[in-house]
C-alpha positions as CSV (number, residue, x, y, z in Angstrom):
1,X,0.0,0.0,0.0
2,X,1.3,3.4,-0.9
3,X,2.2,5.7,2.0
4,X,-0.3,8.4,2.7
5,X,1.1,11.9,2.0
6,X,0.6,15.0,4.1
7,X,-0.7,17.8,1.8
8,X,-1.2,20.5,4.5
9,X,-1.3,21.3,8.2
10,X,-4.0,23.1,10.0
11,X,-3.4,26.1,12.4
12,X,-5.9,26.2,15.2
13,X,-6.2,27.7,18.7
14,X,-5.8,24.3,20.3
15,X,-2.1,23.6,21.2
16,X,-3.0,20.4,23.1
17,X,-5.8,17.9,23.0
18,X,-7.5,19.6,26.0
19,X,-10.5,21.7,25.1
20,X,-10.7,20.5,21.5
21,X,-14.4,20.1,20.4
22,X,-15.3,16.4,20.2
23,X,-16.8,16.7,16.8
24,X,-16.5,19.2,13.9
25,X,-19.2,21.9,13.5
26,X,-19.9,22.3,17.2
27,X,-18.1,25.6,17.4
28,X,-17.3,28.5,15.1
29,X,-13.6,28.7,15.9
30,X,-11.7,29.8,12.8
31,X,-8.6,28.0,11.5
32,X,-6.1,28.2,8.6
33,X,-5.1,25.3,6.4
34,X,-1.6,25.9,5.0
35,X,-0.4,23.6,2.3
36,X,3.0,21.8,2.1
37,X,5.4,23.5,-0.4
38,X,4.9,20.8,-3.1
39,X,1.1,21.3,-3.0
40,X,1.1,25.1,-3.0
41,X,-0.6,25.4,-6.4
42,X,-3.6,27.6,-6.7
43,X,-4.9,25.6,-9.7
44,X,-5.6,22.7,-7.3
45,X,-8.3,24.9,-5.6
46,X,-10.0,25.9,-8.8
47,X,-13.8,25.6,-8.4
48,X,-13.6,25.1,-4.6
49,X,-14.9,28.7,-4.0
50,X,-18.3,27.6,-5.0
51,X,-18.7,25.3,-2.0
52,X,-19.7,26.4,1.5
53,X,-18.3,23.4,3.3
54,X,-15.5,20.9,2.8
55,X,-14.4,17.5,4.2
56,X,-11.0,17.2,5.8
57,X,-9.3,13.8,6.0
58,X,-6.5,14.0,8.6
59,X,-4.0,12.1,10.7
60,X,-4.6,11.5,14.4
61,X,-0.8,12.1,14.7
62,X,-0.8,12.3,18.5
63,X,-2.5,8.9,18.8
64,X,0.3,6.9,17.1
65,X,1.8,4.4,19.5
66,X,4.8,2.5,18.1
67,X,4.5,-1.2,18.6
68,X,1.0,-1.2,20.0
69,X,-1.8,-3.2,18.5
70,X,-5.4,-2.1,18.2
71,X,-8.4,-2.8,20.4
72,X,-11.8,-3.9,18.8
73,X,-13.6,-1.9,21.5
74,X,-13.2,1.6,22.9
75,X,-14.9,3.7,25.6
76,X,-16.7,6.7,23.8
77,X,-16.6,9.9,25.9
78,X,-20.1,10.5,24.6
79,X,-21.2,7.6,26.9
80,X,-19.3,8.9,29.9
81,X,-16.4,6.6,29.3
82,X,-18.2,3.8,31.2
83,X,-19.3,1.6,28.3
84,X,-17.5,-0.1,25.5
85,X,-18.5,0.1,21.9
86,X,-17.0,-1.4,18.7
87,X,-14.3,0.8,17.3
88,X,-16.1,0.9,13.9
89,X,-19.1,2.3,15.7
90,X,-17.1,5.2,17.1
91,X,-14.8,8.0,15.9
92,X,-12.1,7.1,18.4
93,X,-8.5,8.0,17.4
94,X,-7.3,4.6,18.5
95,X,-8.0,2.5,15.4
96,X,-5.8,0.5,13.0
97,X,-5.5,3.5,10.6
98,X,-5.4,6.8,12.6
99,X,-7.5,8.7,10.1
100,X,-10.0,11.5,11.1
101,X,-12.8,13.0,9.2
102,X,-14.2,16.5,9.7
103,X,-16.8,18.7,7.9
104,X,-15.9,22.4,8.2
105,X,-17.2,25.6,6.8
106,X,-15.1,27.2,4.1
107,X,-14.9,30.9,5.0
108,X,-12.3,32.2,2.5
109,X,-9.6,31.1,0.0
110,X,-6.5,33.3,-0.1
111,X,-4.6,32.1,-3.2
112,X,-1.6,34.4,-2.9
113,X,-0.1,34.5,0.5
114,X,3.6,34.2,1.6
115,X,2.7,30.7,2.5
116,X,1.0,29.9,-0.8
117,X,-2.7,29.3,-1.1
118,X,-4.4,29.2,2.3
119,X,-7.9,28.1,3.3
120,X,-9.7,29.8,6.1
121,X,-12.3,27.5,7.7
122,X,-14.5,27.3,10.9
123,X,-15.8,24.5,13.0
124,X,-12.6,22.3,12.9
125,X,-12.0,19.8,15.8
126,X,-8.3,19.5,15.2
127,X,-5.2,20.2,17.3
128,X,-2.8,22.8,16.0
129,X,-0.4,21.4,13.5
130,X,-2.5,18.3,12.6
131,X,-1.5,16.8,9.3
132,X,-4.1,17.1,6.6
133,X,-4.2,14.1,4.2
134,X,-6.9,15.2,1.8
135,X,-9.6,17.8,1.1
136,X,-12.9,17.2,-0.6
137,X,-16.0,19.3,-1.2
138,X,-19.1,18.8,0.9
139,X,-21.9,18.0,-1.6
140,X,-25.3,18.5,0.0
141,X,-27.4,16.3,-2.4
142,X,-25.4,13.2,-1.5
143,X,-23.6,14.0,1.7
144,X,-26.6,15.3,3.7
145,X,-29.0,12.7,5.2
146,X,-31.6,14.4,7.5
147,X,-33.4,11.1,8.0
148,X,-30.2,9.4,9.4
149,X,-30.2,7.7,12.9
150,X,-27.5,8.5,15.3
151,X,-27.2,5.2,17.1
152,X,-26.0,5.4,20.7
153,X,-25.1,9.1,20.3
154,X,-28.8,10.1,20.1
155,X,-29.6,9.5,23.8
156,X,-26.3,10.6,25.3
157,X,-27.5,14.0,26.5
158,X,-27.1,13.0,30.2
159,X,-23.4,13.1,29.8
160,X,-23.2,16.6,28.3
161,X,-21.7,19.1,30.8
162,X,-22.7,22.7,31.3
163,X,-19.7,25.0,31.8
164,X,-20.1,28.4,33.5
165,X,-17.1,30.7,33.1
166,X,-16.4,33.0,36.0
167,X,-16.5,36.7,35.4
168,X,-12.7,37.0,35.6
169,X,-12.3,34.8,32.5
170,X,-14.7,37.0,30.6
171,X,-12.8,40.1,31.7
172,X,-9.5,38.6,30.6
173,X,-11.0,37.6,27.3
174,X,-12.3,41.2,26.7
175,X,-8.7,42.6,27.0
176,X,-7.1,39.8,25.0
177,X,-5.0,38.5,27.9
178,X,-3.1,35.3,27.1
179,X,-1.0,34.8,30.3
180,X,-1.6,32.6,33.3
181,X,-3.6,33.3,36.5
182,X,-5.2,31.4,39.3
183,X,-8.9,31.0,40.0
184,X,-8.3,30.5,43.7
185,X,-7.4,34.2,44.0
186,X,-10.9,35.0,42.7
187,X,-12.7,32.7,45.1
188,X,-13.3,29.8,42.7
189,X,-11.4,27.1,44.5
190,X,-8.6,24.9,43.3
191,X,-8.2,22.3,40.6
192,X,-4.8,20.7,40.7
193,X,-2.8,20.3,37.5
194,X,-5.7,21.2,35.3
195,X,-5.7,23.3,32.1
196,X,-9.0,25.1,31.5
197,X,-9.4,26.3,27.9
198,X,-12.0,29.0,28.4
199,X,-13.4,32.1,26.9
200,X,-13.9,30.8,23.4
201,X,-10.7,28.8,23.5
202,X,-8.5,31.9,23.1
203,X,-6.8,32.0,26.5
204,X,-5.2,29.3,28.6
205,X,-6.0,29.3,32.3
206,X,-3.4,27.6,34.5
207,X,-4.9,26.6,37.9
208,X,-2.4,25.9,40.6
209,X,-2.8,24.1,44.0
210,X,-0.7,26.6,45.8
211,X,-1.7,30.2,45.4
212,X,1.2,32.3,44.1
213,X,1.3,35.9,45.3
214,X,2.5,37.2,41.9
215,X,-0.5,35.5,40.2
216,X,-2.8,37.0,42.8
217,X,-1.4,40.5,42.3
218,X,-1.5,40.0,38.5
219,X,-5.2,39.1,38.7
220,X,-5.9,42.2,40.8
221,X,-4.1,44.4,38.3
222,X,-5.9,42.9,35.4
223,X,-9.5,42.8,36.4
224,X,-10.0,43.7,40.0
225,X,-12.0,40.5,40.6
226,X,-10.3,39.8,43.9
227,X,-11.0,43.1,45.6
């Protein structure tokens, strides 16, 4: 079998797997698809401007485990991680071929950038730097199936979590802050060694078990939430 080639990489606001949407289309985060040098040919995009959505086939590059076999069953997060399903009935990254599939909205095509042609998309569920294996247009008359059944995902609402962001996160988002701060300083308790990707995924909040005075003062200076 011929080796799969990486044609592009995607640039997203998700530097790690934490906080990435579990499926494409659930958010409107914007991303950029930058082609590898050998595929930076605008002719390859001819006609794509007429489509509103595209399919991305990509590599679960962070799920590769050298020497490990595959498991016929996995624990879907959608079921709370407490029940096993067949790997073919899930979209788990842990499968014989680590290939992902996402449907995203095509926002813009920039044919002449310093990086060659660039696609701007929204709704991607990929980590920053994920290798893109192929791009195909989403064709409504054959790709959309309104009558389709969703299997075990249909009744999984009980496992959906509601997240309330504290006012301090909103305040930091408004000023475009991208540093670290503690929530303990603002009276929201402590979560050890946890990364919270909040405020539309644009800032990373580092929560520490031990309150650091510098972080406390920094929070006071930034938003006054601890006064």
